[in-house]
C-alpha positions as CSV (number, residue, x, y, z in Angstrom):
1,M,-200.2,202.1,-46.4
2,S,-200.3,198.9,-44.0
3,S,-204.1,199.7,-43.4
4,R,-204.8,199.0,-47.2
5,I,-202.9,195.7,-47.3
6,K,-205.4,192.8,-47.1
7,S,-203.3,190.1,-48.5
8,I,-199.8,189.4,-49.8
9,R,-198.4,187.0,-52.7
10,I,-195.1,185.7,-53.6
11,H,-193.9,186.2,-57.2
12,P,-193.0,184.3,-59.3
13,G,-195.6,181.6,-58.4
14,I,-193.3,179.1,-60.0
15,G,-189.6,179.6,-60.0
16,M,-186.9,178.1,-61.8
17,A,-183.2,177.6,-60.4
18,R,-180.6,175.9,-62.4
19,I,-177.7,173.7,-61.2
20,G,-174.0,174.4,-61.7
21,D,-170.8,173.0,-60.1
22,S,-169.6,176.5,-59.0
23,D,-170.2,177.8,-55.6
24,E,-170.9,181.1,-57.3
25,F,-174.5,182.0,-58.8
26,F,-176.3,184.8,-60.5
27,I,-180.1,185.7,-60.3
28,G,-182.5,184.3,-63.0
29,P,-184.9,186.2,-65.3
30,E,-187.2,188.8,-63.6
31,A,-188.8,190.4,-66.8
32,P,-189.9,189.0,-70.0
33,G,-187.3,189.2,-72.8
34,V,-184.6,190.2,-70.5
35,I,-181.6,188.1,-70.8
36,V,-179.8,188.3,-67.3
37,D,-176.1,188.9,-66.8
38,P,-174.2,186.1,-65.0
39,K,-172.1,188.7,-63.1
40,G,-168.4,189.0,-63.3
41,S,-166.2,190.7,-65.8
42,N,-164.7,190.1,-69.2
43,G,-167.2,187.6,-70.3
44,P,-169.8,187.2,-73.0
45,G,-172.9,188.0,-70.8
46,P,-175.1,190.9,-71.6
47,K,-173.2,193.2,-69.3
48,G,-169.9,191.5,-69.5
49,G,-170.4,188.8,-67.1
50,S,-169.2,185.3,-67.2
51,Y,-171.1,182.0,-66.9
52,R,-168.0,180.3,-65.4
53,D,-166.0,181.3,-62.4
54,S,-162.2,181.8,-62.3
55,K,-161.7,177.9,-62.0
56,S,-163.9,177.4,-65.2
57,K,-166.8,176.0,-63.1
58,L,-170.2,176.6,-64.2
59,K,-172.2,179.1,-62.1
60,R,-175.6,178.3,-60.6
61,Q,-178.7,180.2,-61.5
62,A,-180.6,181.2,-58.5
63,Q,-184.3,182.2,-58.2
64,R,-185.4,185.4,-56.4
65,Y,-188.8,185.6,-54.7
66,R,-190.5,188.9,-54.0
67,V,-193.4,189.7,-51.9
68,Y,-196.2,192.1,-53.1
69,A,-199.0,193.6,-51.1
70,Y,-202.7,193.7,-52.4
71,D,-205.8,195.7,-51.4
72,A,-209.4,194.4,-50.8
73,E,-210.0,194.6,-54.5
74,G,-206.8,192.6,-55.5
75,T,-204.9,195.5,-56.7
76,V,-201.0,195.8,-56.3
77,I,-200.0,198.2,-53.8
78,E,-196.2,197.7,-53.4
79,E,-193.4,195.4,-53.2
80,L,-192.8,194.7,-49.4
81,T,-189.3,194.4,-48.4
82,S,-187.2,195.0,-45.2
83,K,-187.0,198.7,-46.4
84,S,-190.7,199.2,-46.6
85,D,-192.0,201.8,-44.2
86,S,-194.6,199.3,-42.8
87,V,-192.4,196.0,-42.6
88,K,-190.6,195.1,-39.6
89,S,-189.2,191.6,-40.7
90,L,-189.8,188.7,-43.2
91,H,-189.6,185.1,-42.3
92,W,-189.3,182.7,-45.1
93,R,-190.5,179.0,-44.9
94,V,-189.3,176.5,-47.6
95,H,-189.9,172.8,-47.9
96,V,-188.3,170.8,-50.9
97,R,-188.0,167.1,-51.6
98,N,-186.4,165.0,-54.1
99,M,-188.9,162.0,-54.8
100,K,-187.5,160.7,-58.1
101,A,-186.4,157.2,-57.0
102,A,-189.5,156.7,-55.0
103,N,-191.9,157.6,-57.9
104,Y,-193.6,155.8,-60.7
105,A,-191.3,154.5,-63.6
106,F,-191.3,156.4,-66.6
107,Q,-192.9,154.5,-69.4
108,G,-193.7,157.5,-71.8
109,A,-196.6,159.6,-71.3
110,Y,-199.0,157.6,-73.5
111,L,-198.1,154.3,-71.7
112,F,-198.0,155.6,-68.2
113,D,-198.5,152.7,-65.6
114,P,-199.3,153.5,-61.9
115,D,-198.3,150.0,-61.1
116,Q,-194.7,150.5,-62.3
117,L,-192.4,152.1,-59.7
118,R,-188.8,152.9,-59.8
119,N,-186.7,150.8,-57.3
120,P,-189.6,148.4,-57.3
121,S,-188.0,146.0,-54.7
122,I,-187.7,148.8,-52.0
123,Q,-190.7,149.6,-50.1
124,P,-193.1,148.0,-52.5
125,G,-196.8,148.3,-52.5
126,K,-196.6,152.0,-51.3
127,T,-197.4,155.1,-52.9
128,P,-194.6,157.3,-53.9
129,I,-194.9,159.7,-51.0
130,E,-194.9,156.9,-48.5
131,R,-191.6,155.4,-49.7
132,N,-189.4,157.5,-47.4
133,Q,-186.3,155.5,-47.9
134,L,-186.1,156.7,-51.4
135,I,-187.0,160.5,-50.8
136,I,-184.4,163.1,-50.0
137,D,-186.2,165.3,-47.6
138,P,-184.4,168.2,-45.7
139,G,-187.7,169.0,-43.9
140,V,-189.1,172.5,-43.5
141,Q,-186.2,175.1,-43.4
142,T,-186.6,178.7,-42.7
143,I,-184.5,181.9,-43.0
144,A,-185.5,185.4,-41.6
145,S,-184.4,189.1,-41.4
146,G,-181.2,189.5,-39.8
147,Q,-179.6,186.1,-41.1
148,S,-176.5,186.5,-43.1
149,E,-175.6,182.9,-43.2
150,P,-177.1,180.5,-45.9
151,V,-179.2,177.9,-44.8
152,V,-178.1,174.6,-46.6
153,M,-180.8,172.0,-47.2
154,K,-179.6,168.4,-46.9
155,G,-181.0,164.9,-46.7
156,D,-180.4,161.2,-46.9
157,I,-181.5,158.4,-49.2
158,F,-181.4,154.6,-49.7
159,T,-181.3,154.4,-45.8
160,G,-182.0,151.2,-43.9
161,I,-181.3,148.9,-47.0
162,E,-178.6,146.3,-46.9
163,K,-178.9,143.9,-49.9
164,G,-181.3,143.4,-52.8
165,F,-181.4,142.0,-56.1
166,L,-181.5,143.9,-59.6
167,P,-182.0,142.4,-63.2
168,G,-178.9,140.9,-64.9
169,Q,-179.9,142.7,-67.9
170,L,-178.6,146.0,-66.6
171,R,-175.2,147.2,-67.3
172,Y,-172.8,147.2,-64.4
173,E,-169.5,149.1,-63.9
174,G,-166.6,146.7,-63.7
175,F,-169.0,143.7,-63.4
176,T,-170.5,141.3,-66.0
177,P,-173.0,138.8,-64.9
178,K,-172.5,135.2,-66.2
179,D,-176.1,134.8,-66.9
180,I,-177.9,138.1,-67.6
181,S,-181.3,136.2,-67.2
182,K,-180.8,135.9,-63.5
183,D,-180.7,138.6,-60.9
184,V,-177.8,140.1,-59.5
185,E,-177.2,140.6,-55.8
186,V,-176.3,144.1,-54.6
187,T,-175.4,145.9,-51.6
188,Y,-176.7,149.3,-50.8
189,K,-174.7,152.1,-49.0
190,P,-176.9,155.0,-47.8
191,A,-176.3,158.5,-49.5
192,K,-176.1,161.0,-46.8
193,G,-176.1,164.7,-46.6
194,I,-177.1,165.4,-50.1
195,E,-177.6,169.1,-50.7
196,L,-180.6,170.1,-52.5
197,G,-180.0,173.9,-52.4
198,Q,-179.4,176.7,-50.2
199,L,-181.4,179.7,-48.8
200,R,-180.1,183.2,-48.7
201,L,-181.4,186.8,-48.4
202,D,-180.6,189.6,-50.6
203,S,-179.9,193.2,-49.1
204,L,-183.8,193.8,-48.9
205,D,-184.6,190.3,-47.3
206,R,-186.0,188.9,-50.5
207,L,-185.6,185.2,-50.8
208,L,-182.8,183.7,-53.0
209,F,-183.0,180.0,-53.8
210,I,-179.8,178.8,-54.7
211,P,-180.0,175.3,-56.3
212,S,-177.6,172.2,-55.9
213,P,-174.4,171.6,-57.5
214,G,-175.9,168.9,-59.9
215,K,-174.4,165.8,-58.4
216,G,-175.8,162.4,-58.9
217,A,-174.4,158.9,-57.8
218,C,-175.2,155.1,-57.5
219,V,-175.3,153.6,-54.1
220,T,-175.1,149.8,-55.1
221,T,-172.1,147.4,-55.2
222,P,-171.6,146.5,-58.0
223,K,-172.5,150.0,-59.4
224,V,-175.2,150.3,-62.0
225,A,-174.1,152.2,-65.1
226,L,-176.0,155.0,-66.6
227,S,-177.1,153.4,-70.0
228,N,-180.0,152.2,-71.9
229,P,-179.6,148.4,-71.5
230,S,-182.4,147.8,-74.0
231,E,-180.0,149.0,-76.7
232,F,-177.8,145.9,-76.0
233,V,-180.3,143.4,-74.8
234,N,-182.9,142.4,-77.2
235,P,-183.4,145.8,-78.9
236,P,-185.4,147.8,-79.5
237,N,-187.2,147.4,-76.1
238,G,-185.4,144.9,-74.1
239,P,-186.8,141.6,-72.5
240,E,-190.5,140.7,-72.3
241,N,-191.3,143.2,-74.9
242,G,-190.5,146.1,-72.5
243,K,-192.6,145.0,-69.6
244,N,-189.8,145.2,-67.1
245,P,-189.4,148.8,-66.2
246,L,-185.7,148.4,-65.5
247,T,-184.8,147.3,-68.8
248,N,-187.4,148.6,-71.0
249,Q,-186.7,151.2,-73.8
250,F,-186.8,154.1,-71.2
251,A,-184.7,152.5,-68.7
252,Y,-182.3,155.3,-68.7
253,F,-185.0,157.4,-67.0
254,N,-185.6,154.8,-64.2
255,V,-182.0,153.9,-63.3
256,P,-182.1,151.7,-59.9
257,G,-179.7,152.6,-57.1
258,W,-179.1,156.3,-58.4
259,W,-180.0,159.6,-56.9
260,D,-179.6,163.2,-58.1
261,D,-179.8,166.6,-56.3
262,T,-182.8,168.3,-58.0
263,C,-185.7,169.1,-56.2
264,G,-189.0,170.9,-56.1
265,G,-191.4,172.3,-53.5
266,E,-193.2,175.1,-51.7
267,I,-192.2,178.6,-50.8
268,D,-193.9,180.7,-48.2
269,V,-193.5,183.8,-46.2
270,T,-194.7,185.5,-42.9
271,I,-194.3,189.2,-42.5
272,T,-194.4,191.2,-39.3
273,L,-195.5,194.8,-39.7
274,H,-194.2,197.6,-37.3
275,D,-197.6,198.0,-35.9
276,G,-197.4,194.1,-34.7
277,S,-199.8,192.7,-37.3
278,V,-198.9,189.6,-39.2
279,L,-199.3,188.8,-42.8
280,S,-198.6,185.3,-44.2
281,T,-199.0,183.4,-47.5
282,R,-200.1,180.4,-45.2
283,D,-203.7,180.3,-43.7
284,N,-204.2,180.4,-39.9
285,V,-201.0,182.1,-39.0
286,K,-200.9,184.6,-36.4
287,T,-197.1,184.5,-35.4
288,V,-194.1,183.6,-37.1
289,T,-193.9,180.4,-35.4
290,D,-197.4,179.1,-36.4
291,E,-197.3,176.3,-39.1
292,G,-200.6,177.1,-40.8
293,T,-201.8,175.5,-44.0
294,R,-200.6,176.1,-47.4
295,N,-202.5,178.8,-49.5
296,P,-201.5,178.0,-52.9
297,Q,-203.0,181.3,-54.4
298,A,-200.5,183.2,-52.2
299,G,-197.4,180.8,-51.8
300,A,-195.1,179.9,-54.4
301,W,-193.1,176.9,-55.7
302,I,-189.5,176.1,-56.7
303,I,-188.3,173.7,-59.4
304,T,-184.5,173.1,-59.8
305,A,-183.3,171.9,-63.3
306,P,-180.3,171.4,-65.6
307,P,-178.4,174.4,-66.9
308,K,-179.4,176.4,-70.0
309,F,-176.5,176.3,-72.3
310,S,-178.0,178.7,-74.8
311,P,-179.2,181.6,-72.6
312,Y,-180.0,184.1,-75.6
313,M,-182.3,181.4,-77.2
314,Y,-186.0,180.5,-76.4
315,H,-187.7,177.2,-77.2
316,V,-190.6,177.6,-79.7
317,V,-192.9,176.5,-76.8
318,S,-192.1,177.4,-73.3
319,I,-193.7,176.5,-70.0
320,T,-195.2,180.0,-69.9
321,D,-197.0,179.1,-73.2
322,R,-198.3,175.9,-71.7
323,V,-199.5,177.7,-68.6
324,Y,-201.7,180.1,-70.7
325,E,-202.8,177.2,-72.9
326,A,-204.3,175.5,-69.7
327,F,-205.5,178.8,-68.3
328,P,-206.6,180.9,-71.3
329,E,-208.3,183.3,-69.1
330,A,-205.1,184.5,-67.6
331,Y,-203.3,185.1,-71.0
332,P,-202.8,188.8,-71.1
333,H,-203.5,189.3,-75.0
334,A,-206.6,187.3,-75.0
335,K,-209.0,190.0,-76.5
336,Q,-206.4,191.8,-78.3
337,K,-205.9,191.8,-82.0
338,T,-203.0,189.8,-83.2
339,N,-199.9,191.9,-83.3
340,F,-197.1,190.6,-85.6
341,Y,-194.1,191.6,-83.7
342,R,-195.5,190.6,-80.5
343,D,-197.3,187.3,-81.3
344,V,-195.9,186.0,-84.4
345,Y,-192.3,187.3,-85.0
346,P,-191.0,185.5,-81.6
347,I,-192.1,182.0,-83.3
348,F,-189.9,182.8,-86.4
349,A,-187.1,184.2,-84.3
350,N,-186.9,181.2,-82.1
351,A,-186.9,179.0,-85.2
352,V,-184.2,180.7,-86.9
353,N,-182.0,180.4,-83.6
354,Y,-182.4,176.7,-83.9
355,G,-180.3,176.9,-87.0
356,W,-177.2,177.2,-84.7
357,V,-177.8,174.4,-82.3
358,S,-179.7,171.7,-84.4
359,A,-178.4,169.5,-87.0
360,E,-182.1,169.4,-88.7
361,A,-182.6,173.1,-88.3
362,S,-179.1,174.3,-89.4
363,G,-179.2,172.3,-92.7
364,I,-176.2,170.0,-92.2
365,A,-178.5,167.1,-92.1
366,T,-179.0,166.1,-95.6
367,A,-182.8,165.4,-95.5
368,H,-183.3,169.1,-94.5
369,R,-180.4,170.8,-96.5
370,N,-182.7,173.0,-98.6
371,A,-185.4,173.7,-96.0
372,A,-183.6,174.6,-92.8
373,H,-183.1,177.9,-90.9
374,G,-179.5,178.6,-91.2
375,P,-178.6,182.3,-92.5
376,H,-178.7,181.3,-96.1
377,Q,-181.0,178.6,-95.9
378,S,-184.6,178.9,-97.4
379,G,-186.2,178.6,-93.9
380,N,-184.4,181.9,-92.5
381,M,-187.5,183.6,-92.0
382,L,-185.7,186.7,-90.6
383,S,-184.1,187.6,-93.9
384,P,-185.2,191.0,-95.2
385,A,-186.8,189.3,-98.2
386,Y,-189.1,187.3,-96.1
387,M,-189.9,190.1,-93.5
388,A,-191.1,192.3,-96.3
389,F,-193.9,189.8,-97.0
390,F,-194.5,189.0,-93.2
391,T,-195.0,192.6,-92.2
392,D,-197.4,193.3,-95.0
393,P,-201.1,192.8,-94.1
394,S,-202.4,193.2,-97.8
395,E,-203.7,190.6,-100.2
396,K,-200.5,190.6,-102.3
397,S,-198.7,189.0,-99.3
398,K,-201.5,186.7,-98.2
399,P,-200.2,183.6,-100.3
400,M,-196.8,183.7,-98.6
401,R,-198.4,184.0,-95.2
402,Q,-200.8,181.1,-96.0
403,M,-198.0,179.0,-97.1
404,V,-196.1,179.5,-93.9
405,Y,-199.2,178.9,-91.6
406,A,-199.9,175.6,-93.7
407,L,-196.4,174.3,-92.5
408,M,-197.2,174.7,-88.8
409,R,-197.8,171.5,-86.9
410,H,-201.1,171.2,-84.9
411,P,-201.7,168.9,-81.9
412,A,-203.9,165.9,-82.6
413,G,-207.4,166.3,-82.0
414,K,-210.1,168.9,-82.7
415,N,-209.3,171.4,-79.9
416,G,-205.6,172.0,-80.9
417,R,-204.4,171.0,-77.2
418,L,-201.8,168.3,-76.3
419,V,-203.7,167.7,-73.0
420,D,-206.8,166.4,-74.7
421,S,-204.9,163.3,-76.3
422,L,-203.6,162.5,-72.8
423,M,-206.5,162.8,-70.4
424,P,-207.2,161.8,-67.7
425,P,-204.3,163.0,-65.7
426,P,-201.7,160.8,-63.6
427,P,-201.6,158.7,-61.6
428,Q,-204.5,157.4,-63.9
429,K,-203.6,155.8,-67.2
430,P,-204.2,157.9,-70.2
431,T,-207.0,156.7,-72.5
432,S,-208.1,159.4,-74.9
433,W,-205.2,158.8,-77.3
434,Q,-206.8,155.9,-78.3
435,N,-210.0,157.7,-79.5
436,D,-210.5,158.0,-83.3
437,E,-210.1,161.9,-83.2
438,F,-206.5,161.4,-82.3
439,K,-205.5,158.9,-84.8
440,R,-203.3,160.4,-87.8
441,I,-200.1,159.9,-89.8
442,E,-197.5,162.0,-88.4
443,L,-195.9,164.3,-91.1
444,E,-192.1,165.1,-90.7
445,N,-192.3,168.0,-93.2
446,L,-194.3,170.2,-90.9
447,M,-192.7,172.6,-88.2
448,P,-191.2,172.4,-85.8
449,I,-189.0,169.3,-86.7
450,L,-188.7,168.5,-83.0
451,W,-189.8,165.3,-81.1
452,G,-192.9,165.5,-79.1
453,T,-194.5,164.0,-75.9
454,A,-194.9,160.6,-77.5
455,G,-191.3,160.3,-78.4
456,K,-189.3,159.7,-81.5
457,P,-191.1,158.4,-84.4
458,K,-188.4,156.1,-85.6
459,Q,-188.5,154.4,-81.8
460,N,-192.2,154.2,-82.0
461,E,-192.2,152.7,-85.4
462,Q,-189.8,149.9,-84.1
463,L,-192.0,149.3,-81.0
464,G,-195.3,149.3,-83.0
465,N,-196.7,152.3,-81.3
466,Q,-199.3,154.4,-83.2
467,F,-199.2,157.5,-80.7
468,P,-200.4,160.9,-81.5
469,N,-197.9,164.0,-80.9
470,Q,-194.8,162.3,-81.9
471,F,-193.6,165.7,-83.0
472,L,-193.7,168.9,-81.2
473,A,-196.8,171.2,-82.0
474,L,-197.5,174.8,-81.3
475,T,-200.0,175.7,-78.6
476,S,-203.6,176.6,-79.4
477,I,-203.0,180.2,-78.4
478,Q,-199.8,180.4,-80.8
479,L,-201.7,178.7,-83.7
480,N,-204.6,181.1,-83.3
481,H,-202.1,184.1,-83.7
482,M,-200.6,182.4,-86.7
483,K,-203.9,181.8,-88.3
484,E,-205.0,185.4,-87.8
485,W,-201.8,186.8,-89.3
486,A,-202.0,184.3,-92.3
487,D,-205.4,185.7,-93.0
488,G,-204.5,189.1,-92.8
489,N,-206.3,190.1,-89.4
490,F,-203.5,191.7,-87.6
491,E,-201.4,194.8,-86.9
492,V,-197.8,195.0,-87.5
493,G,-196.7,196.7,-84.3
494,I,-193.1,197.4,-83.8
495,L,-190.2,195.3,-82.2
496,Q,-190.4,196.3,-78.5
497,Q,-187.1,196.4,-76.4
498,P,-187.6,194.3,-73.3
499,L,-187.7,196.4,-70.1
500,E,-186.1,195.6,-66.8
501,L,-188.4,194.8,-63.9
502,E,-187.7,198.0,-62.2
503,N,-188.8,200.0,-65.2
504,L,-192.2,198.3,-65.2
505,P,-195.2,199.8,-63.5
506,I,-195.9,198.2,-60.1
507,K,-199.1,196.7,-61.4
508,D,-197.3,194.9,-64.0
509,Q,-194.3,193.6,-62.1
510,P,-196.1,190.4,-60.6
511,R,-197.2,189.1,-63.8
512,A,-193.8,189.9,-65.3
513,L,-192.1,187.8,-62.6
514,D,-194.5,184.8,-63.2
515,A,-194.0,184.8,-66.9
516,S,-190.2,185.4,-67.0
517,A,-189.3,182.6,-64.7
518,L,-190.8,180.1,-67.0
519,E,-190.0,181.9,-70.4
520,P,-186.7,180.3,-70.9
521,T,-188.0,176.8,-70.5
522,I,-189.0,173.7,-72.5
523,G,-192.7,173.4,-73.0
524,G,-192.5,170.0,-74.9
525,G,-191.8,167.5,-76.0
526,F,-192.4,166.1,-72.6
527,H,-190.5,162.8,-72.7
528,P,-190.2,163.4,-69.8
529,G,-188.9,167.0,-70.2
530,I,-186.0,169.0,-68.9
531,E,-187.5,171.4,-66.3
532,F,-191.2,170.3,-65.8
533,P,-192.9,167.2,-66.9
534,Y,-196.1,167.0,-68.9
535,L,-198.1,167.6,-65.8
536,I,-197.7,171.2,-66.5
537,I,-200.5,170.8,-69.2
538,Y,-203.3,169.7,-66.8
539,R,-205.4,172.4,-64.9
540,E,-206.0,169.8,-62.1
541,F,-202.6,170.3,-60.6
542,F,-203.0,174.0,-60.4
543,A,-205.1,176.4,-58.2
544,E,-204.8,178.9,-61.1
545,A,-202.2,180.1,-63.6
546,F,-198.6,179.9,-62.3
547,R,-199.9,178.3,-58.8
548,V,-199.3,174.8,-58.0
549,G,-202.2,173.2,-56.2
550,K,-202.8,172.8,-52.5
551,H,-202.8,168.8,-52.9
552,I,-199.5,168.7,-54.4
553,E,-196.6,167.5,-52.1
554,P,-193.3,169.1,-52.2
555,G,-191.1,167.1,-54.9
556,A,-194.2,165.3,-56.2
557,L,-194.3,167.2,-59.6
558,S,-190.5,167.0,-60.3
559,A,-190.6,163.2,-59.5
560,Y,-191.7,162.5,-62.9
561,M,-188.4,163.7,-64.4
562,S,-185.7,161.3,-65.4
563,S,-183.8,159.7,-62.5
564,P,-181.1,160.7,-62.6
565,W,-181.3,163.8,-64.8
566,H,-178.0,163.0,-66.5
567,G,-179.3,160.0,-68.4
568,D,-181.9,162.0,-70.1
569,F,-179.5,164.9,-70.6
570,W,-177.3,162.8,-72.8
571,S,-180.1,160.8,-74.5
572,C,-181.8,163.9,-75.8
573,N,-179.0,164.7,-78.1
574,N,-181.0,165.2,-81.3
575,A,-184.1,167.2,-82.1
576,W,-185.5,167.5,-78.5
577,W,-184.5,170.7,-76.9
578,P,-181.5,172.2,-78.4
579,T,-182.0,175.7,-77.2
580,Q,-181.2,174.1,-73.6
581,R,-178.9,171.3,-74.6
582,P,-177.4,171.9,-78.2
583,D,-177.1,169.2,-80.5
584,I,-174.2,170.8,-82.5
585,V,-172.2,174.1,-82.2
586,F,-170.6,176.3,-85.0
587,E,-167.4,178.3,-85.7
588,Y,-168.1,181.4,-87.8
589,D,-165.9,183.0,-90.3
590,Q,-167.0,186.8,-90.3
591,K,-165.0,188.0,-93.4
592,N,-166.5,185.2,-95.6
593,Q,-169.8,184.6,-93.7
594,T,-169.1,180.9,-93.5
595,R,-169.6,178.5,-90.7
596,T,-168.2,175.1,-89.5
597,Y,-170.1,172.8,-87.3
598,K,-168.9,170.4,-84.4
599,E,-170.6,168.1,-82.1
600,W,-171.4,169.8,-78.8
601,F,-170.8,166.7,-76.7
602,R,-167.0,166.2,-77.6
603,G,-163.8,166.1,-75.9
604,Y,-162.6,163.4,-73.2
605,D,-163.9,162.2,-70.0
606,A,-162.0,161.8,-66.7
607,D,-160.1,158.8,-68.0
608,G,-159.1,160.4,-71.3
609,E,-161.6,158.6,-73.3
610,P,-163.3,160.3,-76.0
611,L,-166.8,161.5,-75.3
612,S,-169.2,159.1,-77.3
613,D,-172.0,160.3,-79.4
614,T,-173.6,156.9,-79.4
615,D,-173.4,155.7,-75.9
616,G,-172.3,158.7,-73.6
617,F,-174.8,158.2,-70.8
618,N,-172.2,157.4,-68.1
619,Q,-169.8,160.1,-69.4
620,M,-172.4,162.9,-68.9
621,A,-172.2,162.9,-65.2
622,Y,-168.4,164.1,-65.5
623,A,-168.9,166.3,-68.7
624,W,-172.1,168.1,-68.2
625,S,-170.8,171.3,-66.4
626,K,-167.8,171.5,-68.7
627,L,-169.7,171.8,-72.0
628,G,-169.7,175.1,-74.1
629,M,-172.2,177.9,-73.8
630,V,-173.8,179.0,-77.3
631,L,-173.8,182.7,-77.3
632,P,-174.1,185.6,-79.8
633,I,-171.1,187.2,-81.4
634,K,-170.7,190.8,-80.3
635,A,-169.5,193.7,-82.5
636,K,-167.2,196.4,-81.1
637,D,-170.1,198.7,-80.2
638,G,-171.9,195.9,-78.2
639,S,-174.5,195.0,-80.8
640,F,-175.0,191.3,-82.2
641,I,-173.3,190.3,-85.5
642,K,-175.9,189.3,-87.9
643,D,-176.0,187.2,-91.2
644,N,-178.6,187.8,-93.5
645,G,-181.0,189.0,-90.6
646,A,-180.1,186.2,-88.3
647,I,-178.0,186.5,-85.2
648,V,-174.9,184.7,-85.3
649,F,-174.1,182.3,-82.4
650,T,-171.0,180.4,-81.6
651,E,-169.7,178.1,-78.7
652,Q,-167.9,180.0,-76.0
653,E,-166.8,179.6,-72.4
654,R,-166.1,175.9,-72.8
655,S,-164.0,174.3,-70.1
656,P,-160.7,173.4,-71.1
657,E,-160.8,170.3,-69.2
658,L,-162.8,168.6,-71.9
659,N,-159.7,169.2,-74.2
660,R,-157.4,167.2,-72.3
661,P,-155.5,164.6,-74.5
662,P,-156.2,160.8,-73.9
663,V,-154.2,159.3,-71.1
664,K,-151.3,157.3,-72.6
665,S,-150.6,153.9,-71.1
666,K,-147.1,153.5,-69.9
């Protein structure tokens, strides 16, 4: 068998690991549509697992990487593990970084300015990769067959800095400047030994990347509070009409003096065979000690991100969808006839699920009460009455299908792609959105009613911004399937049950790993995003589908995300990505088929103060890991309870620490 092997590749090409404050972890998705069990017992997971440990701490989601052998024609031969007949040992190489504090300031995708940096007074005038005092870099780490102990990746940040000045318009903890128009002198204390993640091996020496515990902190005295100062200083966009990146309308993405422990970077492996030959995902490697050079088609990437609090729900546009939009030649169904249950039904099912986590989609918001996706709302597209029309290709049902398609939102421009209005790619300033073809009035009555890459329409109205794509739109591939379905050019198909990875043919496993790792993600709006920034839509950053380009530095793509992540995770509390971070949750009365909603972000912080639904930035650092999961209610036979065709979701596994009563003063 070893004589047939001409190359190896790691899958998934881009992996996704999710933080948690527990030391326990479970392995993330490895096959499309399969909801993974979080391990444990007596829990609401698919196989009875619990998302929390015995101390009610949130488990981390690890990413597992596998190695596949290919022959000279590029055909998959087998998965290579320590139990393979030809394999002697596997030697994994990982290099991740957190570059957020060193990166460009987030100004919104359509106003990206490479002249604006985060922490601009520290190592000014340098490119982000050169600002080493602001980069958490554990260096290259390795783990090989025979190692049972984890490799913990740690680094330092804000080193070699003693004093500095920050704008008085910022909010500080326990300190209020006498004159907010003047700078405040602060002292810096380096943060050392920050864990970005751990490396482990499973029983077959596959790599397990376990993410960090989700920490973040400020190193300055006085401490900068997580907040949006522009809401309190000359709103809506702060002093100087938002020109200062520390106090503009997106200041909570660029908080100075703060770090967090998310990361991104490269994954490689070198395999020694029993005959002494060596295979590697890096070029110019002849022994396991050779450094070599990165081969982006063979090696992989890791991204770490916040938890997904609704694991059974999918966003209507995922990162997988964005990859196929950027690389349509890689789309597996490109030349196939539209299949309702494969191509259209998931869009409807995802939309209906929003009715359990979104104020707009649930119908509790007055403006959408008669057009929402709750079980008994007019937008419950999974109801038997609708499904009878949707699965009928005849002319009789065509008006209904056409009506639904007419409600679908398209991206601005003639090609139906978000990327067109944002060209060229960063670090250049976007210019194409100013072209006439992208100018239009944004209509709130189209679907989905979720904010887009250009930001909230109301905020843009306040700022006088006339951006396209202020709402999320479907991808060009999704819209094409919807159009074919609306016109009657489709086959109905059947609703397929997803297969576990081990039940798939070996030839299908690599693609399944690539797609499934990014399937439960947010593919827009990128403002800046939750797992991946809008850079995912540019082919220029990738070697091919699901493969990060050779010129990308470890940590560089993730650097465009919110710094720290906690600020964005609180601020996106309405119509952004509720399948990851719910806006609201429900209690459900099965007997009467009625439901009652609550705010998801509720309870008390560490000081006994109520969690704020208007200014909870600083509370998120305490509360995030304690918030509730949104999960289906199971019947006694293990099936899901449904109401008018829609799965019923309720809040479960919420940490009791959030329910503590306010601290009473003596």
